[in-house]
C-alpha positions as CSV (number, residue, x, y, z in Angstrom):
1,M,-111.3,81.6,-41.5
2,L,-108.3,79.4,-41.4
3,D,-108.8,75.7,-40.6
4,L,-106.8,74.0,-37.7
5,D,-103.9,72.9,-39.9
6,Q,-103.5,76.3,-41.5
7,R,-103.6,78.0,-38.1
8,Q,-101.1,75.5,-36.8
9,G,-98.7,76.0,-39.7
10,R,-98.8,79.8,-39.6
11,Y,-98.5,79.8,-35.8
12,G,-95.2,77.8,-36.1
13,E,-93.8,80.1,-38.8
14,H,-94.6,83.2,-36.8
15,L,-93.1,81.7,-33.7
16,V,-89.8,81.1,-35.6
17,Q,-90.0,84.7,-37.0
18,L,-90.2,86.0,-33.4
19,I,-87.1,84.1,-32.4
20,V,-85.2,85.3,-35.4
21,T,-86.3,88.8,-34.9
22,S,-85.2,88.6,-31.2
23,A,-81.8,87.5,-32.5
24,G,-81.6,90.7,-34.5
25,Y,-82.1,89.4,-38.0
26,T,-84.8,89.8,-40.6
27,C,-87.0,87.0,-41.5
28,S,-89.2,86.8,-44.7
29,K,-91.5,84.3,-46.3
30,P,-90.5,83.4,-49.8
31,D,-93.0,82.4,-52.6
32,D,-93.8,78.7,-52.4
33,T,-91.6,77.1,-55.0
34,G,-91.9,73.5,-53.7
35,D,-88.4,73.3,-52.3
36,G,-89.5,73.4,-48.7
37,V,-88.3,76.8,-47.7
38,D,-90.7,78.5,-45.4
39,L,-88.6,81.3,-44.0
40,V,-85.4,83.1,-45.0
41,V,-83.1,84.7,-42.4
42,S,-80.9,87.6,-43.4
43,R,-78.8,90.4,-41.8
44,T,-80.6,93.7,-41.5
45,Q,-77.6,95.9,-42.2
46,H,-74.3,95.6,-44.0
47,D,-71.1,97.6,-43.9
48,G,-70.6,97.8,-47.6
49,D,-67.0,96.8,-47.4
50,S,-67.0,93.2,-46.6
51,P,-68.8,90.5,-48.7
52,R,-72.6,90.4,-48.0
53,P,-73.1,87.4,-45.7
54,P,-75.3,84.5,-46.8
55,N,-78.8,83.8,-45.6
56,V,-80.1,80.9,-43.7
57,E,-83.3,79.1,-44.6
58,F,-85.8,77.2,-42.5
59,Q,-88.4,74.7,-43.2
60,V,-91.0,74.8,-40.4
61,K,-93.2,72.0,-39.4
62,T,-95.7,72.5,-36.5
63,I,-96.8,69.5,-34.6
64,R,-99.8,68.9,-32.3
65,N,-99.3,66.3,-29.7
66,P,-95.7,65.5,-30.5
67,T,-94.2,62.0,-30.4
68,L,-91.1,61.3,-28.3
69,A,-89.0,58.2,-28.8
70,G,-85.7,57.6,-27.0
71,G,-85.8,61.0,-25.4
72,K,-86.1,62.7,-28.8
73,L,-88.9,64.4,-30.7
74,V,-89.6,62.5,-33.8
75,Y,-91.2,63.7,-37.1
76,D,-92.0,61.9,-40.3
77,L,-90.7,64.3,-43.0
78,E,-91.7,64.1,-46.6
79,V,-88.8,62.6,-48.7
80,A,-88.6,65.5,-51.1
81,H,-88.2,68.0,-48.2
82,Y,-85.6,65.6,-46.5
83,N,-83.6,65.7,-49.7
84,C,-83.7,69.5,-50.0
85,L,-82.6,69.8,-46.3
86,R,-79.8,67.3,-46.6
87,A,-78.2,68.6,-49.8
88,D,-75.2,70.9,-49.8
89,G,-75.6,74.3,-51.4
90,P,-74.7,77.9,-51.0
91,T,-77.4,78.5,-48.3
92,R,-77.7,76.5,-45.2
93,R,-81.0,75.0,-44.5
94,Y,-82.5,73.8,-41.2
95,L,-85.6,72.0,-40.1
96,A,-87.5,73.8,-37.4
97,L,-89.9,71.7,-35.4
98,V,-92.5,73.7,-33.5
99,T,-94.7,71.8,-30.9
100,V,-98.1,73.1,-29.8
101,P,-100.0,71.6,-26.9
102,G,-103.1,70.0,-28.4
103,Q,-106.0,70.7,-30.7
104,N,-107.2,73.9,-29.2
105,P,-105.4,77.1,-30.5
106,D,-106.5,78.9,-27.4
107,D,-104.1,76.7,-25.4
108,W,-101.1,77.7,-27.7
109,H,-100.7,81.1,-26.0
110,D,-101.5,83.0,-22.7
111,H,-101.2,86.6,-21.7
112,S,-101.7,89.0,-19.0
113,Q,-101.1,92.7,-18.5
114,H,-97.3,92.2,-18.2
115,Y,-96.5,89.2,-20.6
116,S,-97.3,87.1,-23.5
117,I,-96.5,83.5,-23.6
118,F,-96.4,81.4,-26.8
119,R,-96.5,77.7,-26.3
120,D,-94.8,75.2,-26.7
121,A,-91.3,74.9,-28.0
122,V,-89.2,75.2,-31.2
123,F,-86.5,72.6,-31.9
124,F,-84.1,72.3,-34.9
125,V,-82.6,69.6,-37.0
126,D,-79.5,70.0,-39.2
127,L,-79.9,67.4,-41.9
128,L,-77.0,68.5,-44.0
129,G,-74.9,65.5,-45.2
130,F,-77.5,63.0,-44.1
131,P,-77.5,59.9,-46.3
132,R,-79.9,59.1,-49.2
133,T,-83.0,57.2,-48.3
134,E,-84.8,54.4,-50.2
135,N,-88.1,55.6,-48.6
136,R,-90.7,56.8,-51.2
137,S,-92.9,59.1,-49.1
138,R,-91.5,59.9,-45.6
139,V,-88.3,59.8,-43.5
140,R,-88.3,59.8,-39.7
141,V,-86.1,62.5,-38.3
142,K,-85.3,63.1,-34.7
143,A,-84.6,66.3,-32.7
144,A,-82.8,66.2,-29.5
145,L,-84.8,67.9,-26.8
146,T,-81.7,70.0,-26.0
147,D,-81.7,71.4,-29.6
148,R,-83.9,74.3,-29.0
149,L,-84.2,77.1,-31.5
150,V,-83.5,80.2,-29.5
151,P,-82.0,83.6,-30.5
152,A,-78.4,82.5,-29.6
153,V,-78.7,79.5,-31.9
154,V,-80.0,81.6,-34.8
155,D,-76.9,83.9,-34.3
156,D,-74.7,80.8,-34.3
157,F,-76.3,79.6,-37.5
158,M,-75.8,82.9,-39.2
159,R,-72.1,83.1,-38.1
160,R,-71.5,79.5,-39.2
161,A,-73.0,80.2,-42.6
162,E,-70.7,83.3,-43.0
163,R,-67.6,81.1,-42.1
164,D,-68.6,78.3,-44.4
165,Y,-69.4,80.7,-47.3
166,S,-66.0,82.5,-46.8
167,R,-64.1,79.2,-46.6
168,R,-65.7,77.9,-49.8
169,F,-65.5,80.9,-52.0
170,R,-62.2,82.6,-51.1
171,P,-60.2,79.8,-52.7
172,I,-61.9,80.3,-56.0
173,G,-61.1,84.0,-56.4
174,W,-63.6,85.8,-54.2
175,S,-61.9,88.7,-52.4
176,R,-62.9,91.8,-50.4
177,H,-61.4,94.2,-53.1
178,A,-61.8,92.5,-56.4
């Protein structure tokens, strides 16, 4: 049986997967390579004529009893993960912070004959371009309470990744009909 931390982590990843699927994309869990990527979001179909759009990646952290400071959700992220999320690259990466209400997993969801509710919320943080840190173990990151990860935001991330990819690679010879 999974311990509480394992249940919490998987719950958060599955909740993000539900949001991604609701947005119409596929979501997969890659092998653990130590780079902090928990989920990869990709398009489900492609027309075959235009360049295949890039993926978006998420690191997911699930928090029991979240801390708020200055109207923001705060999380102390490992420096190695912070550096992976802030670095530029061909694939955009985001931090997803999933909050759950307390220590009892039975409080994380509810259902009836007509609905299922998964508690609590999912927030996102875009750390691309954030500065280096002198910290050795953890860096405090903050998510605005308005930065909720919902299907429309996932769609926006995917469209933005496609625009950024196109902007970056067309000038170096990428073309539709090479």
